[in-house]
MARGU-284093 format. One record per residue: x, y, z of N, C-alpha, C in turn; residue in one letter; residue number from 0. Coordinates in nm, 4 decimals, padded with zeros to 6 digits. Example, Ala and Ser with C-alpha at 12.3 -4.5 7.8 and 13.67 -1.06 7.14 Angstrom:
! residues 2
01.3190, -00.5690, 00.7800, 01.2300, -00.4500, 00.7800, 01.3200, -00.3300, 00.7800, A, 0
01.2850, -00.2250, 00.7080, 01.3670, -00.1060, 00.7140, 01.2900, 00.0030, 00.7870, S, 1
END
This chain:
! residues 207
-08.6070, -10.2325, 06.3009, -08.4818, -10.2925, 06.3486, -08.5076, -10.4094, 06.4435, M, 0
-08.6059, -10.3933, 06.5338, -08.6427, -10.4997, 06.6284, -08.7825, -10.4711, 06.6805, A, 1
-08.8566, -10.5786, 06.7109, -08.9935, -10.5617, 06.7608, -09.0290, -10.6744, 06.8555, I, 2
-09.1029, -10.6415, 06.9614, -09.1490, -10.7399, 07.0576, -09.2892, -10.7037, 07.1036, G, 3
-09.3387, -10.7736, 07.2064, -09.4745, -10.7484, 07.2546, -09.4902, -10.6108, 07.3184, D, 4
-09.3830, -10.5589, 07.3760, -09.3950, -10.4301, 07.4448, -09.2809, -10.3345, 07.4133, S, 5
-09.2065, -10.3628, 07.3083, -09.0956, -10.2748, 07.2710, -09.0716, -10.2837, 07.1206, A, 6
-09.0256, -10.1734, 07.0635, -08.9932, -10.1704, 06.9213, -08.8823, -10.0688, 06.8981, A, 7
-08.7860, -10.1048, 06.8162, -08.6781, -10.0136, 06.7774, -08.6893, -09.9903, 06.6274, A, 8
-08.7079, -09.8654, 06.5906, -08.7260, -09.8279, 06.4506, -08.6129, -09.7342, 06.4075, L, 9
-08.5791, -09.7417, 06.2807, -08.4827, -09.6484, 06.2226, -08.5493, -09.5835, 06.1028, E, 10
-08.5580, -09.4513, 06.1055, -08.6274, -09.3820, 05.9975, -08.5405, -09.2753, 05.9337, G, 11
-08.5565, -09.2590, 05.8026, -08.4832, -09.1578, 05.7280, -08.5832, -09.0589, 05.6692, F, 12
-08.5530, -08.9309, 05.6795, -08.6422, -08.8307, 05.6228, -08.5755, -08.6954, 05.6169, G, 13
-08.6301, -08.6065, 05.5323, -08.5711, -08.4746, 05.5119, -08.6193, -08.3717, 05.6134, A, 14
-08.7176, -08.4073, 05.6972, -08.7644, -08.3152, 05.8012, -08.8059, -08.3960, 05.9231, S, 15
-08.8200, -08.3274, 06.0370, -08.8493, -08.3971, 06.1624, -08.9982, -08.4232, 06.1829, A, 16
-09.0851, -08.3488, 06.1156, -09.2289, -08.3580, 06.1411, -09.2861, -08.4992, 06.1221, E, 17
-09.2516, -08.5708, 06.0158, -09.3086, -08.7059, 05.9995, -09.2723, -08.8006, 06.1139, P, 18
-09.1565, -08.7810, 06.1750, -09.1163, -08.8668, 06.2858, -09.2031, -08.8410, 06.4083, F, 19
-09.2367, -08.7138, 06.4317, -09.3243, -08.6803, 06.5437, -09.4622, -08.7409, 06.5221, A, 20
-09.5111, -08.7346, 06.3974, -09.6415, -08.7927, 06.3656, -09.6393, -08.9446, 06.3827, A, 21
-09.5313, -09.0084, 06.3396, -09.5181, -09.1540, 06.3554, -09.5162, -09.1919, 06.5030, L, 22
-09.4437, -09.1152, 06.5826, -09.4327, -09.1434, 06.7251, -09.5698, -09.1386, 06.7916, D, 23
-09.6457, -09.0333, 06.7621, -09.7778, -09.0178, 06.8228, -09.8740, -09.1270, 06.7757, A, 24
-09.8715, -09.1585, 06.6476, -09.9635, -09.2585, 06.5929, -09.9279, -09.3987, 06.6421, E, 25
-09.7993, -09.4257, 06.6553, -09.7556, -09.5557, 06.7054, -09.8073, -09.5773, 06.8473, F, 26
-09.7907, -09.4762, 06.9335, -09.8388, -09.4878, 07.0713, -09.9904, -09.5063, 07.0741, R, 27
-10.0623, -09.4354, 06.9877, -10.2083, -09.4422, 06.9877, -10.2573, -09.5797, 06.9434, R, 28
-10.1958, -09.6369, 06.8408, -10.2462, -09.7623, 06.7839, -10.1865, -09.8865, 06.8501, K, 29
-10.0588, -09.8792, 06.8891, -09.9907, -09.9978, 06.9406, -09.9952, -10.0031, 07.0930, I, 30
-09.9972, -09.8859, 07.1567, -10.0131, -09.8837, 07.3017, -09.8865, -09.8623, 07.3810, G, 31
-09.7730, -09.8531, 07.3153, -09.6495, -09.8213, 07.3857, -09.5615, -09.7354, 07.2935, F, 32
-09.4610, -09.6741, 07.3535, -09.3747, -09.5830, 07.2792, -09.2593, -09.6584, 07.2154, E, 33
-09.2361, -09.6327, 07.0882, -09.1253, -09.6973, 07.0174, -08.9974, -09.6166, 07.0348, A, 34
-08.8864, -09.6859, 07.0264, -08.7558, -09.6207, 07.0244, -08.7246, -09.5901, 06.8781, D, 35
-08.7446, -09.4636, 06.8382, -08.7317, -09.4259, 06.6974, -08.5994, -09.3536, 06.6765, I, 36
-08.5136, -09.4128, 06.5956, -08.3875, -09.3490, 06.5588, -08.4096, -09.2573, 06.4409, G, 37
-08.4023, -09.1276, 06.4635, -08.4276, -09.0290, 06.3582, -08.2989, -09.0046, 06.2809, V, 38
-08.3029, -09.0310, 06.1517, -08.1886, -09.0085, 06.0631, -08.2293, -08.9013, 05.9630, R, 39
-08.2082, -08.7757, 06.0006, -08.2524, -08.6666, 05.9138, -08.1505, -08.6431, 05.8032, Q, 40
-08.1953, -08.6597, 05.6802, -08.1101, -08.6435, 05.5634, -08.1490, -08.5160, 05.4901, V, 41
-08.0719, -08.4801, 05.3900, -08.1057, -08.3662, 05.3056, -08.1912, -08.4131, 05.1884, T, 42
-08.2636, -08.3218, 05.1283, -08.3467, -08.3595, 05.0132, -08.2646, -08.4192, 04.8990, K, 43
-08.1438, -08.3675, 04.8690, -08.0650, -08.4307, 04.7622, -08.0240, -08.5744, 04.7929, P, 44
-08.0281, -08.6153, 04.9206, -07.9947, -08.7534, 04.9561, -08.1143, -08.8474, 04.9468, Q, 45
-08.2330, -08.7929, 04.9279, -08.3538, -08.8762, 04.9289, -08.3535, -08.9879, 04.8244, C, 46
-08.2965, -08.9682, 04.7035, -08.2909, -09.0819, 04.6100, -08.2157, -09.2020, 04.6653, P, 47
-08.1161, -09.1785, 04.7518, -08.0440, -09.2898, 04.8143, -08.1348, -09.3638, 04.9114, A, 48
-08.2148, -09.2893, 04.9873, -08.3098, -09.3517, 05.0800, -08.4147, -09.4311, 05.0030, V, 49
-08.4640, -09.3738, 04.8917, -08.5623, -09.4436, 04.8084, -08.5034, -09.5726, 04.7508, A, 50
-08.3762, -09.5696, 04.7158, -08.3077, -09.6887, 04.6648, -08.3047, -09.7992, 04.7705, F, 51
-08.2684, -09.7642, 04.8922, -08.2672, -09.8630, 05.0005, -08.4065, -09.9178, 05.0266, L, 52
-08.5070, -09.8314, 05.0212, -08.6447, -09.8755, 05.0424, -08.6887, -09.9709, 04.9315, D, 53
-08.6466, -09.9421, 04.8096, -08.6820, -10.0266, 04.6941, -08.6304, -10.1694, 04.7121, R, 54
-08.5196, -10.1834, 04.7833, -08.4565, -10.3155, 04.7979, -08.4897, -10.3828, 04.9303, L, 55
-08.5904, -10.3342, 05.0005, -08.6233, -10.3921, 05.1316, -08.6564, -10.5404, 05.1236, R, 56
-08.7170, -10.5846, 05.0147, -08.7526, -10.7265, 05.0025, -08.6297, -10.8159, 04.9960, R, 57
-08.5158, -10.7574, 04.9607, -08.3910, -10.8339, 04.9543, -08.3089, -10.8203, 05.0817, E, 58
-08.3709, -10.7702, 05.1893, -08.2966, -10.7410, 05.3105, -08.2287, -10.8643, 05.3691, Q, 59
-08.2908, -10.9794, 05.3539, -08.2311, -11.1010, 05.4106, -08.1002, -11.1372, 05.3410, S, 60
-08.0801, -11.0881, 05.2184, -07.9578, -11.1174, 05.1438, -07.8628, -10.9985, 05.1402, R, 61
-07.8976, -10.8914, 05.2095, -07.8152, -10.7712, 05.2052, -07.6842, -10.7927, 05.2793, A, 62
-07.5765, -10.7322, 05.2324, -07.4503, -10.7430, 05.3055, -07.4601, -10.6704, 05.4391, P, 63
-07.3784, -10.7096, 05.5334, -07.3733, -10.6376, 05.6599, -07.2660, -10.5299, 05.6503, R, 64
-07.3019, -10.4099, 05.6918, -07.2096, -10.2967, 05.6888, -07.1976, -10.2398, 05.8296, L, 65
-07.0780, -10.2411, 05.8841, -07.0520, -10.1873, 06.0178, -06.9549, -10.0709, 06.0080, D, 66
-06.9812, -09.9644, 06.0857, -06.8875, -09.8527, 06.0953, -06.8538, -09.8305, 06.2420, I, 67
-06.7377, -09.7721, 06.2677, -06.6900, -09.7637, 06.4051, -06.7518, -09.6496, 06.4849, D, 68
-06.8175, -09.5529, 06.4197, -06.8828, -09.4433, 06.4913, -06.9794, -09.3717, 06.3983, R, 69
-07.0679, -09.2924, 06.4569, -07.1670, -09.2229, 06.3759, -07.1519, -09.0710, 06.3799, D, 70
-07.0433, -09.0217, 06.4412, -07.0131, -08.8785, 06.4408, -06.8636, -08.8615, 06.4187, K, 71
-06.8282, -08.7767, 06.3212, -06.6877, -08.7537, 06.2915, -06.6616, -08.6038, 06.2809, L, 72
-06.5424, -08.5637, 06.3219, -06.4973, -08.4264, 06.3039, -06.4135, -08.4190, 06.1762, A, 73
-06.3896, -08.2971, 06.1315, -06.3073, -08.2772, 06.0141, -06.1704, -08.3427, 06.0331, N, 74
-06.1285, -08.4218, 05.9339, -06.0002, -08.4891, 05.9399, -06.0029, -08.6268, 06.0026, G, 75
-06.1152, -08.6651, 06.0639, -06.1259, -08.7985, 06.1226, -06.1302, -08.9063, 06.0146, D, 76
-06.0993, -09.0267, 06.0563, -06.1039, -09.1418, 05.9662, -06.2176, -09.2341, 06.0075, V, 77
-06.3051, -09.2649, 05.9135, -06.4144, -09.3592, 05.9368, -06.3662, -09.4987, 05.8998, L, 78
-06.3732, -09.5900, 05.9956, -06.3323, -09.7283, 05.9709, -06.4550, -09.8188, 05.9747, S, 79
-06.4494, -09.9261, 05.8987, -06.5627, -10.0176, 05.8981, -06.5331, -10.1478, 05.8283, G, 80
-06.6390, -10.2270, 05.8103, -06.6251, -10.3607, 05.7549, -06.7537, -10.3997, 05.6813, M, 81
-06.7378, -10.4731, 05.5730, -06.8510, -10.5321, 05.5001, -06.8329, -10.6829, 05.4992, I, 82
-06.9381, -10.7579, 05.5338, -06.9349, -10.9023, 05.5198, -07.0741, -10.9523, 05.4823, D, 83
-07.0902, -11.0835, 05.4789, -07.2158, -11.1487, 05.4416, -07.2603, -11.1152, 05.2986, R, 84
-07.1661, -11.1048, 05.2085, -07.2001, -11.0819, 05.0671, -07.1724, -11.2048, 04.9817, Y, 85
-07.1146, -11.3094, 05.0420, -07.0930, -11.4346, 04.9707, -06.9985, -11.4192, 04.8534, G, 86
-07.0376, -11.4756, 04.7380, -06.9539, -11.4678, 04.6194, -06.9982, -11.3558, 04.5254, D, 87
-07.0819, -11.2663, 04.5753, -07.1304, -11.1565, 04.4913, -07.0291, -11.0426, 04.4830, R, 88
-07.0485, -10.9565, 04.3839, -06.9702, -10.8341, 04.3739, -07.0158, -10.7395, 04.4840, N, 89
-06.9214, -10.6756, 04.5509, -06.9581, -10.5831, 04.6572, -06.8952, -10.4467, 04.6297, V, 90
-06.9720, -10.3417, 04.6518, -06.9298, -10.2054, 04.6239, -06.9646, -10.1179, 04.7440, H, 91
-06.8910, -10.0076, 04.7571, -06.9138, -09.9143, 04.8668, -06.9214, -09.7736, 04.8092, L, 92
-07.0312, -09.7025, 04.8391, -07.0483, -09.5658, 04.7899, -07.0830, -09.4736, 04.9061, V, 93
-07.0426, -09.3493, 04.8924, -07.0673, -09.2473, 04.9942, -07.1527, -09.1373, 04.9324, L, 94
-07.2629, -09.1040, 05.0013, -07.3564, -09.0025, 04.9522, -07.3440, -08.8797, 05.0417, V, 95
-07.2971, -08.7703, 04.9861, -07.2747, -08.6490, 05.0639, -07.4054, -08.5771, 05.0925, S, 96
-07.3986, -08.4781, 05.1812, -07.5161, -08.3973, 05.2115, -07.5665, -08.3231, 05.0880, D, 97
-07.4783, -08.2996, 04.9916, -07.5177, -08.2323, 04.8679, -07.5799, -08.3286, 04.7676, A, 98
-07.5908, -08.4572, 04.8049, -07.6529, -08.5543, 04.7158, -07.5612, -08.6057, 04.6074, G, 99
-07.4307, -08.5924, 04.6259, -07.3350, -08.6441, 04.5289, -07.2844, -08.7801, 04.5769, M, 100
-07.2819, -08.8757, 04.4848, -07.2404, -09.0127, 04.5169, -07.0994, -09.0357, 04.4647, V, 101
-07.0119, -09.0781, 04.5530, -06.8756, -09.1128, 04.5131, -06.8506, -09.2588, 04.5457, Q, 102
-06.8031, -09.3319, 04.4454, -06.7692, -09.4721, 04.4635, -06.6343, -09.4807, 04.5350, N, 103
-06.6349, -09.5402, 04.6524, -06.5111, -09.5541, 04.7303, -06.4711, -09.7012, 04.7439, V, 104
-06.5144, -09.7824, 04.6490, -06.4859, -09.9264, 04.6543, -06.3368, -09.9552, 04.6478, S, 105
-06.2585, -09.8625, 04.5911, -06.1137, -09.8848, 04.5830, -06.0486, -09.8858, 04.7199, Q, 106
-06.1208, -09.8392, 04.8219, -06.0667, -09.8380, 04.9579, -06.0913, -09.9697, 05.0316, L, 107
-06.1680, -10.0606, 04.9710, -06.1968, -10.1887, 05.0359, -06.0732, -10.2782, 05.0350, L, 108
-06.0395, -10.3293, 05.1534, -05.9254, -10.4192, 05.1674, -05.9753, -10.5620, 05.1852, K, 109
-05.9252, -10.6565, 05.1059, -05.9741, -10.7945, 05.1155, -05.9364, -10.8609, 05.2463, P, 110
-06.0261, -10.9486, 05.2941, -06.0013, -11.0288, 05.4124, -06.0490, -11.1696, 05.3886, G, 111
-06.0542, -11.2508, 05.4926, -06.0963, -11.3901, 05.4777, -06.2414, -11.4010, 05.4337, T, 112
-06.3325, -11.3419, 05.5111, -06.4741, -11.3440, 05.4756, -06.5350, -11.2049, 05.4794, D, 113
-06.4514, -11.1043, 05.4802, -06.5004, -10.9673, 05.4918, -06.4023, -10.8721, 05.4250, A, 114
-06.4463, -10.7505, 05.4061, -06.3589, -10.6447, 05.3545, -06.3647, -10.5267, 05.4507, R, 115
-06.2505, -10.4707, 05.4777, -06.2425, -10.3569, 05.5680, -06.2111, -10.2308, 05.4876, T, 116
-06.2327, -10.1161, 05.5506, -06.2044, -09.9900, 05.4822, -06.1751, -09.8809, 05.5841, F, 117
-06.1058, -09.7785, 05.5364, -06.0817, -09.6554, 05.6112, -06.1021, -09.5398, 05.5147, K, 118
-06.1859, -09.4444, 05.5551, -06.2151, -09.3288, 05.4703, -06.1824, -09.2017, 05.5483, I, 119
-06.0891, -09.1252, 05.5006, -06.0563, -08.9978, 05.5634, -06.1563, -08.8923, 05.5213, G, 120
-06.2210, -08.8295, 05.6177, -06.3231, -08.7288, 05.5900, -06.2632, -08.5891, 05.6043, M, 121
-06.2694, -08.5117, 05.4978, -06.2095, -08.3793, 05.4969, -06.3096, -08.2794, 05.4390, Q, 122
-06.3440, -08.1800, 05.5167, -06.4381, -08.0783, 05.4720, -06.3670, -07.9769, 05.3822, R, 123
-06.4360, -07.9341, 05.2758, -06.3822, -07.8283, 05.1909, -06.4030, -07.6918, 05.2546, A, 124
-06.5110, -07.6773, 05.3334, -06.5431, -07.5509, 05.3992, -06.5405, -07.5739, 05.5498, D, 125
-06.4452, -07.5124, 05.6167, -06.4290, -07.5347, 05.7603, -06.5357, -07.4661, 05.8438, Q, 126
-06.6167, -07.3795, 05.7837, -06.7159, -07.3037, 05.8600, -06.8577, -07.3575, 05.8426, N, 127
-06.8720, -07.4716, 05.7765, -07.0055, -07.5252, 05.7513, -07.0670, -07.5902, 05.8741, G, 128
-07.1961, -07.6157, 05.8662, -07.2667, -07.6822, 05.9750, -07.2538, -07.8327, 05.9662, G, 129
-07.3356, -07.9024, 06.0443, -07.3329, -08.0485, 06.0472, -07.3831, -08.1014, 05.9131, R, 130
-07.3191, -08.2067, 05.8645, -07.3512, -08.2603, 05.7330, -07.3807, -08.4104, 05.7419, Q, 131
-07.5066, -08.4505, 05.7244, -07.5386, -08.5935, 05.7274, -07.4784, -08.6652, 05.6065, P, 132
-07.4274, -08.7843, 05.6298, -07.3645, -08.8651, 05.5252, -07.4290, -09.0038, 05.5246, Q, 133
-07.4388, -09.0623, 05.4076, -07.4894, -09.1982, 05.3928, -07.3811, -09.2842, 05.3278, L, 134
-07.3485, -09.3940, 05.3918, -07.2548, -09.4909, 05.3369, -07.3348, -09.6155, 05.3009, L, 135
-07.3230, -09.6613, 05.1771, -07.4073, -09.7712, 05.1290, -07.3207, -09.8813, 05.0688, I, 136
-07.3400, -10.0040, 05.1187, -07.2766, -10.1225, 05.0617, -07.3764, -10.1896, 04.9685, A, 137
-07.3346, -10.2162, 04.8460, -07.4221, -10.2750, 04.7440, -07.3626, -10.4073, 04.6976, I, 138
-07.4425, -10.5132, 04.7011, -07.3998, -10.6446, 04.6530, -07.4803, -10.6802, 04.5288, A, 139
-07.4115, -10.7215, 04.4234, -07.4792, -10.7564, 04.2985, -07.4261, -10.8883, 04.2460, S, 140
-07.5151, -10.9637, 04.1811, -07.4743, -11.0924, 04.1261, -07.3849, -11.0751, 04.0041, A, 141
-07.4025, -10.9640, 03.9324, -07.3238, -10.9376, 03.8122, -07.2567, -10.8014, 03.8251, A, 142
-07.1439, -10.7813, 03.7576, -07.0809, -10.6491, 03.7601, -07.1627, -10.5494, 03.6779, P, 143
-07.1818, -10.4303, 03.7292, -07.2590, -10.3265, 03.6612, -07.1672, -10.2113, 03.6232, F, 144
-07.1894, -10.1570, 03.5034, -07.1121, -10.0403, 03.4603, -07.1353, -09.9220, 03.5536, A, 145
-07.2573, -09.9093, 03.6044, -07.2914, -09.7966, 03.6913, -07.2196, -09.8017, 03.8250, S, 146
-07.1651, -09.9190, 03.8613, -07.0943, -09.9342, 03.9883, -06.9427, -09.9358, 03.9697, L, 147
-06.8985, -09.8967, 03.8517, -06.7562, -09.8881, 03.8267, -06.6981, -09.7573, 03.8787, G, 148
-06.5663, -09.7441, 03.8778, -06.5033, -09.6205, 03.9257, -06.5389, -09.5031, 03.8346, P, 149
-06.5361, -09.3849, 03.8908, -06.5678, -09.2668, 03.8122, -06.5811, -09.1440, 03.8991, G, 150
-06.6209, -09.0354, 03.8376, -06.6390, -08.9087, 03.9077, -06.7689, -08.9108, 03.9875, Q, 151
-06.7802, -08.8235, 04.0891, -06.9052, -08.8150, 04.1657, -07.0248, -08.7884, 04.0751, P, 152
-07.1376, -08.8522, 04.1086, -07.2601, -08.8439, 04.0291, -07.3753, -08.8064, 04.1221, V, 153
-07.4692, -08.7280, 04.0732, -07.5874, -08.6934, 04.1524, -07.6630, -08.8200, 04.1898, A, 154
-07.7132, -08.8254, 04.3126, -07.7778, -08.9463, 04.3647, -07.8939, -08.9912, 04.2757, A, 155
-07.9735, -08.8987, 04.2282, -08.0883, -08.9358, 04.1449, -08.0438, -09.0142, 04.0228, E, 156
-07.9365, -08.9680, 03.9558, -07.8873, -09.0364, 03.8367, -07.8167, -09.1669, 03.8727, D, 157
-07.7371, -09.1641, 03.9779, -07.6586, -09.2825, 04.0138, -07.7485, -09.4019, 04.0448, F, 158
-07.8440, -09.3833, 04.1346, -07.9256, -09.4980, 04.1776, -08.0240, -09.5410, 04.0698, F, 159
-08.0691, -09.4490, 03.9870, -08.1516, -09.4882, 03.8724, -08.0727, -09.5780, 03.7778, R, 160
-07.9459, -09.5441, 03.7536, -07.8632, -09.6248, 03.6639, -07.8345, -09.7633, 03.7230, N, 161
-07.8129, -09.7707, 03.8546, -07.7887, -09.9007, 03.9179, -07.9109, -09.9909, 03.9039, V, 162
-08.0291, -09.9359, 03.9289, -08.1519, -10.0150, 03.9166, -08.1764, -10.0563, 03.7716, L, 163
-08.1416, -09.9701, 03.6770, -08.1577, -10.0049, 03.5350, -08.0637, -10.1188, 03.4968, S, 164
-07.9387, -10.1124, 03.5454, -07.8436, -10.2216, 03.5181, -07.8921, -10.3532, 03.5769, D, 165
-07.9492, -10.3464, 03.6981, -07.9986, -10.4678, 03.7633, -08.1162, -10.5267, 03.6858, A, 166
-08.2038, -10.4403, 03.6359, -08.3190, -10.4882, 03.5591, -08.2743, -10.5537, 03.4287, A, 167
-08.1740, -10.4960, 03.3641, -08.1257, -10.5535, 03.2384, -08.0555, -10.6865, 03.2599, R, 168
-07.9792, -10.6968, 03.3677, -07.9036, -10.8202, 03.3913, -07.9908, -10.9319, 03.4458, S, 169
-08.1002, -10.8947, 03.5143, -08.1864, -10.9944, 03.5760, -08.1278, -11.0573, 03.7004, G, 170
-08.0127, -11.0060, 03.7457, -07.9481, -11.0618, 03.8642, -07.9979, -10.9970, 03.9922, G, 171
-07.9630, -11.0571, 04.1043, -08.0061, -11.0054, 04.2332, -07.9270, -10.8802, 04.2701, S, 172
-07.9893, -10.7976, 04.3518, -07.9283, -10.6742, 04.3980, -07.9775, -10.6474, 04.5393, L, 173
-07.8863, -10.6179, 04.6305, -07.9246, -10.5858, 04.7672, -07.8292, -10.4805, 04.8211, S, 174
-07.8719, -10.4116, 04.9261, -07.7902, -10.3022, 04.9777, -07.8203, -10.2773, 05.1251, A, 175
-07.7225, -10.2227, 05.1932, -07.7349, -10.1817, 05.3329, -07.6766, -10.0420, 05.3478, T, 176
-07.7460, -09.9566, 05.4215, -07.6983, -09.8213, 05.4421, -07.6662, -09.7933, 05.5874, G, 177
-07.5689, -09.7060, 05.6089, -07.5347, -09.6576, 05.7416, -07.5262, -09.5048, 05.7372, R, 178
-07.5750, -09.4448, 05.8445, -07.5840, -09.2995, 05.8547, -07.4808, -09.2497, 05.9546, Y, 179
-07.4127, -09.1429, 05.9187, -07.3239, -09.0789, 06.0154, -07.3206, -08.9295, 05.9888, F, 180
-07.2730, -08.8551, 06.0876, -07.2734, -08.7096, 06.0796, -07.1304, -08.6567, 06.0771, M, 181
-07.1055, -08.5707, 05.9790, -06.9789, -08.5002, 05.9726, -06.9994, -08.3666, 06.0422, L, 182
-06.9408, -08.3542, 06.1594, -06.9642, -08.2363, 06.2418, -06.8923, -08.1148, 06.1856, E, 183
-06.9420, -07.9973, 06.2212, -06.8785, -07.8743, 06.1767, -06.9218, -07.7588, 06.2617, G, 184
-06.8685, -07.6420, 06.2330, -06.9059, -07.5228, 06.3055, -07.0460, -07.4793, 06.2640, K, 185
-07.1129, -07.4047, 06.3516, -07.2460, -07.3554, 06.3213, -07.2388, -07.2617, 06.2029, T, 186
-07.3315, -07.2782, 06.1107, -07.3338, -07.1914, 05.9940, -07.4036, -07.2584, 05.8801, G, 187
-07.3893, -07.2006, 05.7616, -07.4550, -07.2535, 05.6425, -07.3936, -07.3867, 05.6056, A, 188
-07.4736, -07.4709, 05.5399, -07.4234, -07.6006, 05.4957, -07.3065, -07.5827, 05.4011, G, 189
-07.2187, -07.6817, 05.3977, -07.0983, -07.6690, 05.3167, -07.0706, -07.7984, 05.2450, A, 190
-06.9919, -07.7877, 05.1399, -06.9472, -07.9073, 05.0706, -06.8325, -07.9672, 05.1487, S, 191
-06.7895, -08.0873, 05.1095, -06.6791, -08.1483, 05.1783, -06.6073, -08.2449, 05.0858, R, 192
-06.4889, -08.2790, 05.1262, -06.4066, -08.3688, 05.0476, -06.3926, -08.4997, 05.1200, S, 193
-06.3467, -08.6014, 05.0487, -06.3141, -08.7260, 05.1145, -06.1969, -08.7872, 05.0421, M, 194
-06.1243, -08.8708, 05.1127, -06.0032, -08.9259, 05.0543, -05.9669, -09.0542, 05.1249, S, 195
-05.8711, -09.1228, 05.0685, -05.8098, -09.2337, 05.1398, -05.7265, -09.1746, 05.2527, N, 196
-05.7085, -09.2518, 05.3583, -05.6348, -09.2026, 05.4731, -05.4938, -09.1634, 05.4313, E, 197
-05.4547, -09.0400, 05.4664, -05.3195, -08.9942, 05.4409, -05.2997, -08.9330, 05.3043, G, 198
-05.4023, -08.9339, 05.2167, -05.3872, -08.8792, 05.0828, -05.4497, -08.7413, 05.0749, A, 199
-05.4114, -08.6651, 04.9745, -05.4709, -08.5339, 04.9554, -05.6082, -08.5495, 04.8927, S, 200
-05.7146, -08.4975, 04.9572, -05.8498, -08.5204, 04.9080, -05.8831, -08.4362, 04.7862, P, 201
-05.9574, -08.4913, 04.6892, -06.0071, -08.4105, 04.5789, -06.1222, -08.3228, 04.6275, P, 202
-06.1324, -08.2016, 04.5731, -06.2439, -08.1149, 04.6111, -06.3741, -08.1762, 04.5630, D, 203
-06.4759, -08.1663, 04.6456, -06.6063, -08.2270, 04.6173, -06.7093, -08.1204, 04.6469, H, 204
-06.7621, -08.0559, 04.5448, -06.8427, -07.9365, 04.5647, -06.9883, -07.9611, 04.5386, Q, 205
-07.0704, -07.8731, 04.5980, -07.2145, -07.8768, 04.5727, -07.2401, -07.8420, 04.4267, R, 206
END
């Protein structure tokens, strides 16, 4: 995220905490100072989304900017945000649940002068579940892709593989930016959750 002669801010995604501890220790040993490491612990079903973002790191300079108003939400809260810096490209917004299901929420994007805003109502299907990490990803493409069209939730492994296949066939540019947030819940086993447009009845979204 940022680096200087005596300071560094890193953001890391992983399915367990151990690699972050190892990175922290090795960074101090080799570089000589402690980095500010933002740990974004995801679930294993979300890992294909992280791999997708990593695959597009070389396009980071052309990636759209994605801002969200907070990184922790309770059941029933509304996540607000904005996408800009996508130019004349097609822009899409997808949400990756803790269960690794990808739902295209691009229909919630509201047009603006040089940006698009959105509001996503977060609704849990199970009120007794634990904390659920969520990934929100803005994708900009030079050409429209069938894989980025509206449809039912798709497993992350299949969704991102199809997007990369469409990009390879079209030969057009593809870039993406991800944001991490936590859907809070009561202590207990992980649970599925729903999402909807603000004020609408959410469709059930199950593991």
